[in-house]
C-alpha positions in Angstrom: 28.0 53.9 8.4 27.4 56.8 10.8 25.5 56.5 14.0 22.7 58.6 12.5 22.6 56.3 9.5 22.2 53.2 11.6 19.7 54.4 14.1 16.1 53.5 14.1 13.4 56.2 14.2 13.6 58.1 17.5 10.8 57.7 19.9 10.5 61.5 20.1 10.5 62.2 16.4 8.6 65.4 15.9 5.0 64.8 14.9 4.1 65.5 11.3 0.9 67.4 10.4 -1.2 65.5 7.9 -4.2 66.1 5.8 -6.2 63.1 4.6 -8.2 65.2 2.2 -6.9 68.2 0.1 -6.2 71.1 2.4 -8.4 74.2 1.9 -5.3 76.4 2.0 -2.6 74.6 0.0 0.2 77.2 0.3 -0.1 77.3 4.1 -0.3 73.5 4.4 2.8 73.1 2.2 4.7 75.5 4.4 3.6 73.6 7.5 4.5 70.2 6.3 7.9 71.3 4.9 8.7 72.9 8.2 7.8 69.7 10.1 9.7 67.4 7.7 12.8 69.5 8.1 12.4 69.5 11.8 12.1 65.7 11.9 15.2 65.3 9.8 17.2 67.7 12.0 16.0 65.9 15.1 18.0 62.9 13.9 21.2 64.9 14.2 21.6 65.3 10.4 20.9 68.3 8.3 18.4 68.3 5.3 21.3 69.0 3.0 23.3 66.0 4.4 20.3 63.7 4.0 19.6 64.9 0.5 23.3 64.5 -0.3 23.2 60.8 0.6 20.3 60.3 -1.8 21.9 62.5 -4.5 25.1 60.4 -4.4 23.2 57.2 -4.6 21.2 58.4 -7.6 24.3 60.0 -9.3 26.0 56.6 -9.3 23.1 55.1 -11.2 23.0 58.0 -13.6 26.6 57.5 -14.4 26.1 53.8 -15.1 23.1 54.5 -17.4 24.8 57.3 -19.3 27.8 55.0 -19.8 25.5 52.2 -21.1 23.9 54.7 -23.5 27.2 55.9 -24.8 28.3 52.3 -25.5 25.0 51.6 -27.3 23.8 49.3 -24.6 20.1 49.5 -23.7 19.3 50.5 -20.1 16.2 48.3 -20.2 16.5 44.7 -19.1 14.9 42.2 -21.5 13.6 38.8 -20.3 11.8 36.2 -22.4 8.4 35.2 -21.3 9.4 31.5 -21.7 11.9 32.0 -18.8 9.3 33.6 -16.6 6.9 30.7 -17.3 9.6 28.1 -16.7 11.1 29.8 -13.6 14.5 30.0 -15.3 15.1 33.8 -15.1 18.7 34.2 -14.1 20.0 35.8 -11.0 21.7 38.4 -13.2 18.4 39.3 -15.0 16.6 39.6 -11.6 19.3 41.9 -10.3 19.1 44.0 -13.5 15.3 44.3 -13.1 15.5 45.5 -9.5 18.4 47.8 -10.3 16.7 49.4 -13.3 13.0 49.1 -12.2 11.8 48.4 -15.8 11.5 45.4 -18.1 10.6 44.3 -21.6 9.0 40.9 -21.7 9.7 39.3 -25.1 7.0 37.1 -26.5 4.6 37.7 -23.7 1.9 36.9 -26.3 2.4 35.6 -29.7 2.9 38.3 -32.4 -0.1 36.9 -34.4 -2.3 37.0 -31.3 -1.4 40.6 -30.6 -1.9 41.7 -34.2 -5.2 39.9 -34.2 -6.3 41.7 -31.0 -5.4 45.0 -32.6 -7.7 44.3 -35.6 -10.5 43.1 -33.4 -10.4 46.3 -31.4 -10.7 48.3 -34.7 -13.6 46.1 -35.7 -15.2 46.6 -32.3 -14.9 50.4 -32.6 -16.2 50.5 -36.2 -19.2 48.3 -35.5 -20.2 50.6 -32.7 -19.6 53.8 -34.7 -17.0 55.0 -32.3 -15.2 57.2 -34.9 -18.5 58.9 -36.0 -19.4 59.6 -32.3 -16.0 60.5 -31.0 -16.2 63.8 -29.2 -12.5 64.6 -28.9 -10.1 64.1 -26.0 -11.7 64.6 -22.5 -8.4 64.2 -20.7 -6.3 67.4 -20.7 -3.1 65.4 -20.3 -3.5 62.8 -23.0 -5.4 65.3 -25.1 -2.1 67.1 -25.5 -0.5 64.5 -27.7 -2.0 66.1 -30.8 -3.5 63.4 -32.9 -7.2 62.5 -33.2 -7.8 60.1 -31.7 -4.7 58.6 -30.3 -5.9 57.5 -26.9 -9.2 55.5 -27.4 -11.5 55.7 -24.3 -12.4 52.1 -24.8 -12.2 49.7 -21.8 -14.4 46.6 -22.3 -13.5 45.2 -25.7 -13.1 41.4 -25.8 -9.4 41.6 -26.6 -8.7 43.9 -23.6 -10.5 41.5 -21.3 -8.9 38.5 -22.8 -5.4 40.0 -22.2 -6.2 41.2 -18.7 -7.5 37.8 -17.5 -5.1 35.6 -19.4 -2.9 33.1 -17.5 0.1 34.6 -19.3 -0.7 38.1 -18.0 -1.3 36.8 -14.4 2.1 34.9 -14.5 4.0 38.0 -15.5 2.1 40.2 -13.0 2.9 37.8 -10.2 6.6 37.7 -11.2 6.8 41.5 -11.1 4.8 41.7 -7.8 7.3 39.3 -6.3 10.1 41.8 -6.7 8.5 43.9 -3.9 8.5 43.3 -0.2 4.8 42.6 0.2 5.0 41.7 3.9 6.8 43.3 6.8 6.2 43.9 10.5 3.6 41.2 10.6 1.5 42.9 8.0 0.6 41.5 4.5 0.5 44.7 2.5 -0.7 43.0 -0.7 -1.2 39.6 -2.2 1.5 39.1 -4.9 -0.2 36.2 -6.5 -3.6 37.9 -7.1 -4.0 41.0 -9.2 -7.0 43.4 -9.3 -8.4 43.9 -12.8 -7.4 47.6 -13.4 -9.1 48.7 -16.7 -7.3 51.3 -18.8 -7.5 52.5 -22.4 -5.7 51.7 -25.6 -3.5 53.8 -27.8 -3.5 53.6 -31.6 -1.1 56.0 -33.3 -1.3 55.6 -37.1 1.6 55.5 -39.4 2.5 58.9 -40.7 1.2 60.6 -37.6 2.8 63.6 -35.8 2.6 63.4 -32.0 3.8 65.9 -29.5 4.5 63.1 -27.0 4.2 63.4 -23.2 6.6 65.3 -20.9 8.5 63.8 -18.1 6.3 63.0 -15.1 5.3 60.4 -12.4 1.9 58.9 -11.5 2.0 57.6 -7.9 0.4 60.7 -6.5 0.9 64.4 -5.9 0.9 66.4 -2.7 -0.6 63.5 -0.9 2.8 61.8 -1.0 4.0 64.4 1.6 0.8 65.2 3.3 -1.1 62.0 4.1 -0.2 59.9 7.1 0.2 56.6 5.2 2.6 58.1 2.7 4.6 59.9 5.4 5.0 56.4 6.9 5.8 54.9 3.6 8.6 57.4 3.0 9.7 57.3 6.7 13.3 56.6 6.1 13.7 59.8 4.0 12.6 61.9 6.9 13.8 60.3 10.1 17.6 60.2 9.7 17.7 56.6 8.2 17.9 57.6 4.6 20.3 54.8 3.8 17.5 52.3 4.6 15.1 53.8 2.0 13.9 50.9 -0.2 11.8 51.7 -3.3 10.6 48.1 -3.3 9.1 48.2 0.2 5.2 48.3 0.0 4.7 49.2 3.7 1.9 51.6 4.2 1.3 52.2 0.5 -1.7 50.0 -0.1 -4.4 51.4 2.2 -4.1 55.2 2.6 -6.1 57.8 0.7 -5.1 59.7 -2.4 -6.1 63.2 -3.3 -8.6 63.2 -6.1 -7.9 64.6 -9.5 -8.3 64.0 -13.2 -4.8 62.4 -13.5 -4.9 60.2 -10.3 -4.7 56.4 -10.1 -6.9 55.1 -7.3 -5.1 51.7 -7.4 -1.7 50.7 -6.0 0.4 49.5 -8.9 3.7 47.8 -8.4 4.4 48.3 -12.1 2.8 50.4 -14.8 2.7 48.5 -18.1 1.4 48.1 -21.6 1.3 45.3 -24.2 2.4 46.1 -27.7 -0.3 45.5 -30.4 2.1 46.5 -33.2 5.9 46.5 -33.9 7.6 49.7 -32.8 11.1 50.9 -33.4 13.0 52.6 -30.5 13.1 56.0 -32.3 9.4 56.2 -33.2 7.8 58.2 -30.3 8.2 55.5 -27.7 8.2 55.3 -23.9 11.2 56.6 -22.0 11.9 56.3 -18.3 14.5 57.4 -15.8 15.4 53.7 -14.9 16.3 54.5 -11.3 13.6 53.3 -8.8 15.3 55.1 -5.9 15.1 58.4 -7.7 11.8 58.9 -5.9 13.8 59.6 -2.7 15.6 62.4 -4.5 12.2 63.8 -5.7 10.7 63.7 -2.3 13.6 65.4 -0.6 14.4 68.0 -3.2 11.6 70.5 -2.2 13.1 70.7 1.3 16.3 72.4 0.2 16.7 76.0 0.9 16.5 77.1 -2.8 12.9 76.1 -3.1 10.2 78.5 -1.8 8.5 77.5 1.4 5.1 77.1 -0.4 6.4 75.2 -3.4 7.0 71.5 -3.8 9.1 71.8 -7.0 5.9 72.4 -9.0 3.9 69.5 -7.6 0.3 70.4 -6.9 -3.1 68.7 -6.9 -5.1 67.7 -10.0 -2.0 67.6 -12.2 0.7 65.0 -12.8 3.8 65.0 -10.7 6.3 66.9 -13.0 10.0 66.1 -13.4 11.7 69.1 -14.8 15.1 70.4 -15.8 14.6 73.3 -13.4 14.6 71.1 -10.3 15.8 67.6 -11.4 18.4 68.0 -14.2 20.6 65.2 -12.8 17.7 62.7 -13.1 16.8 63.6 -16.6 20.3 62.8 -17.8 19.3 59.2 -17.4 16.1 59.3 -19.5 16.2 56.2 -21.6 13.9 54.8 -24.3 12.8 51.3 -24.7 14.5 49.1 -27.3 12.6 47.9 -30.4 9.6 45.9 -29.5 7.4 43.5 -31.5 3.6 43.0 -31.2 3.0 40.7 -28.3 6.0 42.0 -26.2 5.0 43.8 -23.0 6.8 46.8 -21.3 6.8 47.5 -17.6 8.2 50.2 -15.3 8.2 50.7 -11.5 5.2 52.8 -10.4 7.4 55.5 -8.9 9.6 56.1 -12.0 9.8 59.2 -14.1 8.6 58.5 -17.6 7.7 60.2 -20.8 6.7 59.5 -24.4 9.0 61.0 -27.1 7.5 63.2 -29.8 7.5 61.8 -33.4 7.0 63.3 -36.8 5.6 61.2 -39.7 5.8 58.0 -37.7 6.9 54.8 -39.4 4.4 52.1 -38.9 1.7 51.9 -36.2 2.3 52.6 -32.5 -0.4 50.6 -30.8 -0.6 49.4 -27.2 -3.1 48.3 -24.6 -2.4 49.6 -21.1 -2.4 46.8 -18.4 -0.5 47.3 -15.1 0.4 45.0 -12.2 -2.0 46.1 -9.5 -2.0 43.4 -6.8 -4.9 42.7 -4.5 -4.7 45.0 -1.4 -7.2 47.2 0.6 -6.9 50.1 -1.8 -7.4 47.9 -4.9 -10.2 45.9 -3.3 -12.0 49.2 -2.7 -11.5 50.4 -6.3 -12.6 47.0 -7.6 -16.1 47.7 -6.4 -16.4 50.7 -8.7 -14.7 48.7 -11.5 -17.4 46.0 -11.2 -20.1 48.6 -11.6 -18.4 50.1 -14.7 -17.9 46.6 -16.2 -21.5 45.7 -15.7 -22.8 48.9 -17.2 -20.2 49.5 -19.9 -19.2 52.7 -18.2 -15.8 54.5 -18.1 -14.0 53.5 -14.9 -14.0 56.3 -12.2 -10.3 57.0 -12.6 -10.9 58.2 -16.2 -13.1 60.9 -17.9 -16.8 60.0 -17.8 -17.2 59.4 -21.5 -19.1 56.1 -21.3 -19.0 55.3 -25.0 -19.5 51.6 -24.5 -22.7 51.6 -22.5 -24.9 50.9 -25.5 -22.4 48.6 -27.3 -24.0 45.1 -27.5 -20.8 43.2 -28.1 -18.7 44.5 -25.1 -17.4 41.9 -22.7 -19.9 40.5 -20.1 -20.1 38.3 -17.1 -20.3 35.1 -19.2 -16.8 35.9 -20.6 -15.0 36.1 -17.2 -12.7 33.3 -16.2 -11.5 32.6 -12.6 -8.7 35.2 -13.0 -11.2 37.9 -14.2 -13.7 37.1 -11.4 -11.0 37.3 -8.7 -9.7 40.5 -10.3 -13.1 42.1 -10.0 -13.7 40.8 -6.5 -16.4 38.3 -7.6 -14.6 35.3 -6.2 
């Protein structure tokens, strides 16, 4: 290891400008922060190209592993049985694969009958409340692009969704996933891995025979705030201070309290993993989730805009109020590793590290249904505690949560979930206990 690689951050590292709210003049702010980041890297005695090369080599090795697996017919996705998570018998090899790939299928998270029953209960809930007659079309430009009507249901408070969110089986898997992160360092507890916030999200029901345009490759942890806010600059400190070898995508330091720039595609919560639970059987070639299963690829994405071939006022297409794009223009190496999930059954759950590139493949004349409920792992931390207050208000009034379009279909639905249906997990997840 070189001296620069082993050094700690220098006491005289150049200061970074930061904007805790969206800058009024984005192009000027981008130029300023890029100049400052380059200067900080070069103050370590390394060039930007050298630091990027370290991360590129690290990622390339992972890409080669994954493409070799795909060529041999081996799935890049680790698969673990829920029974092993419950019994504490997950093998060291499976744990290593989870951390290496940053994604997971949990087999039998819920029984297949339970999941299929939930699916039908959600349909009944929507029909009783005349959702289909009153549906006004997609209010979300991003999910509205999938091309079927409706595919994403803006429903949050059905009894099945709440039962799944506050079940002991869900809490056990969330805690298992949270535990893969370093939640404490430098004397600071960044989050509580044993307690999740109750982050409400929508459901997807794609009917058999449907055509869907899918969703392009993107990330969800933030946009320009990842470079421009002080908390994220500290979170990604090793990328910018000459210690790039120490960058750890599983380190939660500084990620759980700082601000995020508002936008229609933002997530106010800190999620260790994004996730969904299958409500139908789905084959791997039927318009399913794909990821680039390389957690450390975020380092590549953060450093790539600093290279000399990117305009000084451009962050490889990243801007506010849009998802963080991953494109063949700027990230062709990463997209070689794009890998779909294996076949899943109703009741399985699917999880991927919050920083990972993901997409949904297009499908024509889909075989069978493609139904999921979105439930992430979002451990209790300052950011999530703050968001929980607005979630409580939405829950009590049947409103759409503030991270989502203000459609509010459920406000007048008499059979939505209420306080009397919360258990201890649900109450803690809403900050009521």
